[in-house]
Chimera marker file (.cmm) of the C-alpha trace (Angstrom):
<marker_set name="trace">
<marker id="1" x="14.010" y="-5.774" z="-3.958" r="1" g="1" b="0" radius="0.5"/>
<marker id="2" x="16.467" y="-5.708" z="-1.116" r="1" g="1" b="0" radius="0.5"/>
<marker id="3" x="15.867" y="-8.895" z="0.938" r="1" g="1" b="0" radius="0.5"/>
<marker id="4" x="13.593" y="-8.196" z="3.888" r="1" g="1" b="0" radius="0.5"/>
<marker id="5" x="12.754" y="-4.671" z="2.705" r="1" g="1" b="0" radius="0.5"/>
<marker id="6" x="9.039" y="-5.357" z="2.384" r="1" g="1" b="0" radius="0.5"/>
<marker id="7" x="8.986" y="-7.237" z="5.709" r="1" g="1" b="0" radius="0.5"/>
<marker id="8" x="10.474" y="-4.238" z="7.503" r="1" g="1" b="0" radius="0.5"/>
<marker id="9" x="8.311" y="-1.737" z="5.646" r="1" g="1" b="0" radius="0.5"/>
<marker id="10" x="5.137" y="-3.740" z="6.272" r="1" g="1" b="0" radius="0.5"/>
<marker id="11" x="5.877" y="-4.054" z="10.000" r="1" g="1" b="0" radius="0.5"/>
<marker id="12" x="6.345" y="-0.279" z="10.183" r="1" g="1" b="0" radius="0.5"/>
<marker id="13" x="3.101" y="0.379" z="8.261" r="1" g="1" b="0" radius="0.5"/>
<marker id="14" x="1.070" y="-1.992" z="10.456" r="1" g="1" b="0" radius="0.5"/>
<marker id="15" x="2.583" y="-0.484" z="13.592" r="1" g="1" b="0" radius="0.5"/>
<marker id="16" x="1.694" y="3.053" z="12.470" r="1" g="1" b="0" radius="0.5"/>
<marker id="17" x="-1.732" y="2.391" z="10.894" r="1" g="1" b="0" radius="0.5"/>
<marker id="18" x="-2.990" y="-0.893" z="12.330" r="1" g="1" b="0" radius="0.5"/>
<marker id="19" x="-4.454" y="-3.825" z="10.415" r="1" g="1" b="0" radius="0.5"/>
<marker id="20" x="-7.709" y="-5.747" z="10.559" r="1" g="1" b="0" radius="0.5"/>
<marker id="21" x="-7.958" y="-9.481" z="11.242" r="1" g="1" b="0" radius="0.5"/>
<marker id="22" x="-7.325" y="-10.222" z="7.550" r="1" g="1" b="0" radius="0.5"/>
<marker id="23" x="-4.159" y="-8.110" z="7.501" r="1" g="1" b="0" radius="0.5"/>
<marker id="24" x="-5.680" y="-5.220" z="5.513" r="1" g="1" b="0" radius="0.5"/>
<marker id="25" x="-4.208" y="-1.857" z="6.502" r="1" g="1" b="0" radius="0.5"/>
<marker id="26" x="-6.680" y="1.028" z="6.196" r="1" g="1" b="0" radius="0.5"/>
<marker id="27" x="-5.073" y="4.261" z="4.988" r="1" g="1" b="0" radius="0.5"/>
<marker id="28" x="-7.728" y="6.974" z="4.985" r="1" g="1" b="0" radius="0.5"/>
<marker id="29" x="-10.090" y="6.109" z="2.124" r="1" g="1" b="0" radius="0.5"/>
<marker id="30" x="-7.693" y="3.504" z="0.729" r="1" g="1" b="0" radius="0.5"/>
<marker id="31" x="-6.213" y="0.244" z="1.966" r="1" g="1" b="0" radius="0.5"/>
<marker id="32" x="-2.962" y="-1.654" z="1.558" r="1" g="1" b="0" radius="0.5"/>
<marker id="33" x="-3.038" y="-5.439" z="1.283" r="1" g="1" b="0" radius="0.5"/>
<marker id="34" x="0.093" y="-7.565" z="1.441" r="1" g="1" b="0" radius="0.5"/>
<marker id="35" x="-0.127" y="-10.169" z="-1.312" r="1" g="1" b="0" radius="0.5"/>
<marker id="36" x="3.168" y="-11.987" z="-0.732" r="1" g="1" b="0" radius="0.5"/>
<marker id="37" x="6.788" y="-11.267" z="0.231" r="1" g="1" b="0" radius="0.5"/>
<marker id="38" x="7.259" y="-9.031" z="-2.831" r="1" g="1" b="0" radius="0.5"/>
<marker id="39" x="3.845" y="-7.487" z="-3.551" r="1" g="1" b="0" radius="0.5"/>
<marker id="40" x="1.384" y="-5.085" z="-1.942" r="1" g="1" b="0" radius="0.5"/>
<marker id="41" x="-1.952" y="-4.061" z="-3.436" r="1" g="1" b="0" radius="0.5"/>
<marker id="42" x="-3.407" y="-0.609" z="-2.925" r="1" g="1" b="0" radius="0.5"/>
<marker id="43" x="-7.161" y="-0.238" z="-3.332" r="1" g="1" b="0" radius="0.5"/>
<marker id="44" x="-9.548" y="2.668" z="-3.032" r="1" g="1" b="0" radius="0.5"/>
<marker id="45" x="-13.007" y="3.745" z="-4.024" r="1" g="1" b="0" radius="0.5"/>
<marker id="46" x="-15.347" y="6.667" z="-3.713" r="1" g="1" b="0" radius="0.5"/>
<marker id="47" x="-15.106" y="10.310" z="-4.695" r="1" g="1" b="0" radius="0.5"/>
<marker id="48" x="-11.522" y="10.810" z="-3.551" r="1" g="1" b="0" radius="0.5"/>
<marker id="49" x="-10.183" y="7.438" z="-4.732" r="1" g="1" b="0" radius="0.5"/>
<marker id="50" x="-7.206" y="8.843" z="-6.623" r="1" g="1" b="0" radius="0.5"/>
<marker id="51" x="-6.181" y="11.126" z="-3.767" r="1" g="1" b="0" radius="0.5"/>
<marker id="52" x="-6.469" y="8.228" z="-1.324" r="1" g="1" b="0" radius="0.5"/>
<marker id="53" x="-4.391" y="5.970" z="-3.568" r="1" g="1" b="0" radius="0.5"/>
<marker id="54" x="-1.752" y="8.653" z="-4.029" r="1" g="1" b="0" radius="0.5"/>
<marker id="55" x="-1.397" y="9.034" z="-0.281" r="1" g="1" b="0" radius="0.5"/>
<marker id="56" x="-1.378" y="5.291" z="0.428" r="1" g="1" b="0" radius="0.5"/>
<marker id="57" x="1.189" y="4.468" z="-2.277" r="1" g="1" b="0" radius="0.5"/>
<marker id="58" x="3.462" y="7.514" z="-2.361" r="1" g="1" b="0" radius="0.5"/>
<marker id="59" x="3.367" y="8.667" z="1.232" r="1" g="1" b="0" radius="0.5"/>
<marker id="60" x="2.800" y="5.556" z="3.343" r="1" g="1" b="0" radius="0.5"/>
<marker id="61" x="4.233" y="2.702" z="1.257" r="1" g="1" b="0" radius="0.5"/>
<marker id="62" x="6.835" y="4.799" z="-0.567" r="1" g="1" b="0" radius="0.5"/>
<marker id="63" x="8.230" y="6.289" z="2.624" r="1" g="1" b="0" radius="0.5"/>
<marker id="64" x="8.308" y="2.902" z="4.361" r="1" g="1" b="0" radius="0.5"/>
<marker id="65" x="10.245" y="1.424" z="1.404" r="1" g="1" b="0" radius="0.5"/>
<marker id="66" x="12.568" y="4.395" z="1.000" r="1" g="1" b="0" radius="0.5"/>
<marker id="67" x="16.069" y="3.140" z="0.330" r="1" g="1" b="0" radius="0.5"/>
<marker id="68" x="14.944" y="-0.269" z="-0.950" r="1" g="1" b="0" radius="0.5"/>
<marker id="69" x="17.067" y="-1.291" z="-3.915" r="1" g="1" b="0" radius="0.5"/>
<marker id="70" x="14.219" y="-1.821" z="-6.375" r="1" g="1" b="0" radius="0.5"/>
<marker id="71" x="10.595" y="-0.726" z="-6.379" r="1" g="1" b="0" radius="0.5"/>
<marker id="72" x="8.358" y="-1.556" z="-9.320" r="1" g="1" b="0" radius="0.5"/>
<marker id="73" x="4.832" y="-0.229" z="-9.587" r="1" g="1" b="0" radius="0.5"/>
<marker id="74" x="2.435" y="-2.315" z="-11.661" r="1" g="1" b="0" radius="0.5"/>
<marker id="75" x="-0.645" y="-0.360" z="-12.584" r="1" g="1" b="0" radius="0.5"/>
<marker id="76" x="-4.183" y="-1.573" z="-13.050" r="1" g="1" b="0" radius="0.5"/>
<marker id="77" x="-7.124" y="0.788" z="-13.285" r="1" g="1" b="0" radius="0.5"/>
<marker id="78" x="-10.789" y="-0.003" z="-13.045" r="1" g="1" b="0" radius="0.5"/>
<marker id="79" x="-13.372" y="2.721" z="-13.266" r="1" g="1" b="0" radius="0.5"/>
<marker id="80" x="-16.965" y="1.895" z="-12.485" r="1" g="1" b="0" radius="0.5"/>
<marker id="81" x="-19.657" y="4.507" z="-13.006" r="1" g="1" b="0" radius="0.5"/>
<marker id="82" x="-23.042" y="3.962" z="-11.409" r="1" g="1" b="0" radius="0.5"/>
<link id1="1" id2="2" r="1" g="1" b="0" radius="0.2"/>
<link id1="2" id2="3" r="1" g="1" b="0" radius="0.2"/>
<link id1="3" id2="4" r="1" g="1" b="0" radius="0.2"/>
<link id1="4" id2="5" r="1" g="1" b="0" radius="0.2"/>
<link id1="5" id2="6" r="1" g="1" b="0" radius="0.2"/>
<link id1="6" id2="7" r="1" g="1" b="0" radius="0.2"/>
<link id1="7" id2="8" r="1" g="1" b="0" radius="0.2"/>
<link id1="8" id2="9" r="1" g="1" b="0" radius="0.2"/>
<link id1="9" id2="10" r="1" g="1" b="0" radius="0.2"/>
<link id1="10" id2="11" r="1" g="1" b="0" radius="0.2"/>
<link id1="11" id2="12" r="1" g="1" b="0" radius="0.2"/>
<link id1="12" id2="13" r="1" g="1" b="0" radius="0.2"/>
<link id1="13" id2="14" r="1" g="1" b="0" radius="0.2"/>
<link id1="14" id2="15" r="1" g="1" b="0" radius="0.2"/>
<link id1="15" id2="16" r="1" g="1" b="0" radius="0.2"/>
<link id1="16" id2="17" r="1" g="1" b="0" radius="0.2"/>
<link id1="17" id2="18" r="1" g="1" b="0" radius="0.2"/>
<link id1="18" id2="19" r="1" g="1" b="0" radius="0.2"/>
<link id1="19" id2="20" r="1" g="1" b="0" radius="0.2"/>
<link id1="20" id2="21" r="1" g="1" b="0" radius="0.2"/>
<link id1="21" id2="22" r="1" g="1" b="0" radius="0.2"/>
<link id1="22" id2="23" r="1" g="1" b="0" radius="0.2"/>
<link id1="23" id2="24" r="1" g="1" b="0" radius="0.2"/>
<link id1="24" id2="25" r="1" g="1" b="0" radius="0.2"/>
<link id1="25" id2="26" r="1" g="1" b="0" radius="0.2"/>
<link id1="26" id2="27" r="1" g="1" b="0" radius="0.2"/>
<link id1="27" id2="28" r="1" g="1" b="0" radius="0.2"/>
<link id1="28" id2="29" r="1" g="1" b="0" radius="0.2"/>
<link id1="29" id2="30" r="1" g="1" b="0" radius="0.2"/>
<link id1="30" id2="31" r="1" g="1" b="0" radius="0.2"/>
<link id1="31" id2="32" r="1" g="1" b="0" radius="0.2"/>
<link id1="32" id2="33" r="1" g="1" b="0" radius="0.2"/>
<link id1="33" id2="34" r="1" g="1" b="0" radius="0.2"/>
<link id1="34" id2="35" r="1" g="1" b="0" radius="0.2"/>
<link id1="35" id2="36" r="1" g="1" b="0" radius="0.2"/>
<link id1="36" id2="37" r="1" g="1" b="0" radius="0.2"/>
<link id1="37" id2="38" r="1" g="1" b="0" radius="0.2"/>
<link id1="38" id2="39" r="1" g="1" b="0" radius="0.2"/>
<link id1="39" id2="40" r="1" g="1" b="0" radius="0.2"/>
<link id1="40" id2="41" r="1" g="1" b="0" radius="0.2"/>
<link id1="41" id2="42" r="1" g="1" b="0" radius="0.2"/>
<link id1="42" id2="43" r="1" g="1" b="0" radius="0.2"/>
<link id1="43" id2="44" r="1" g="1" b="0" radius="0.2"/>
<link id1="44" id2="45" r="1" g="1" b="0" radius="0.2"/>
<link id1="45" id2="46" r="1" g="1" b="0" radius="0.2"/>
<link id1="46" id2="47" r="1" g="1" b="0" radius="0.2"/>
<link id1="47" id2="48" r="1" g="1" b="0" radius="0.2"/>
<link id1="48" id2="49" r="1" g="1" b="0" radius="0.2"/>
<link id1="49" id2="50" r="1" g="1" b="0" radius="0.2"/>
<link id1="50" id2="51" r="1" g="1" b="0" radius="0.2"/>
<link id1="51" id2="52" r="1" g="1" b="0" radius="0.2"/>
<link id1="52" id2="53" r="1" g="1" b="0" radius="0.2"/>
<link id1="53" id2="54" r="1" g="1" b="0" radius="0.2"/>
<link id1="54" id2="55" r="1" g="1" b="0" radius="0.2"/>
<link id1="55" id2="56" r="1" g="1" b="0" radius="0.2"/>
<link id1="56" id2="57" r="1" g="1" b="0" radius="0.2"/>
<link id1="57" id2="58" r="1" g="1" b="0" radius="0.2"/>
<link id1="58" id2="59" r="1" g="1" b="0" radius="0.2"/>
<link id1="59" id2="60" r="1" g="1" b="0" radius="0.2"/>
<link id1="60" id2="61" r="1" g="1" b="0" radius="0.2"/>
<link id1="61" id2="62" r="1" g="1" b="0" radius="0.2"/>
<link id1="62" id2="63" r="1" g="1" b="0" radius="0.2"/>
<link id1="63" id2="64" r="1" g="1" b="0" radius="0.2"/>
<link id1="64" id2="65" r="1" g="1" b="0" radius="0.2"/>
<link id1="65" id2="66" r="1" g="1" b="0" radius="0.2"/>
<link id1="66" id2="67" r="1" g="1" b="0" radius="0.2"/>
<link id1="67" id2="68" r="1" g="1" b="0" radius="0.2"/>
<link id1="68" id2="69" r="1" g="1" b="0" radius="0.2"/>
<link id1="69" id2="70" r="1" g="1" b="0" radius="0.2"/>
<link id1="70" id2="71" r="1" g="1" b="0" radius="0.2"/>
<link id1="71" id2="72" r="1" g="1" b="0" radius="0.2"/>
<link id1="72" id2="73" r="1" g="1" b="0" radius="0.2"/>
<link id1="73" id2="74" r="1" g="1" b="0" radius="0.2"/>
<link id1="74" id2="75" r="1" g="1" b="0" radius="0.2"/>
<link id1="75" id2="76" r="1" g="1" b="0" radius="0.2"/>
<link id1="76" id2="77" r="1" g="1" b="0" radius="0.2"/>
<link id1="77" id2="78" r="1" g="1" b="0" radius="0.2"/>
<link id1="78" id2="79" r="1" g="1" b="0" radius="0.2"/>
<link id1="79" id2="80" r="1" g="1" b="0" radius="0.2"/>
<link id1="80" id2="81" r="1" g="1" b="0" radius="0.2"/>
<link id1="81" id2="82" r="1" g="1" b="0" radius="0.2"/>
</marker_set>
């Protein structure tokens, strides 16, 4: 990834959406969590989990990182049915 790209993107995201005391950024029904200087986790739950994730990753994070040299999406899915 372009050096500093995530730093700049994260600052923009926090400025636009706010963050709690632990640094978690709520995005509608989802949340973005900065793991380190190269990784962000997106989490969601509930009925509209996939829609919330799509918005958080593609719209918010994707737009903030637009123009970054390299973006890699690692995928992990967990489905829990009550």
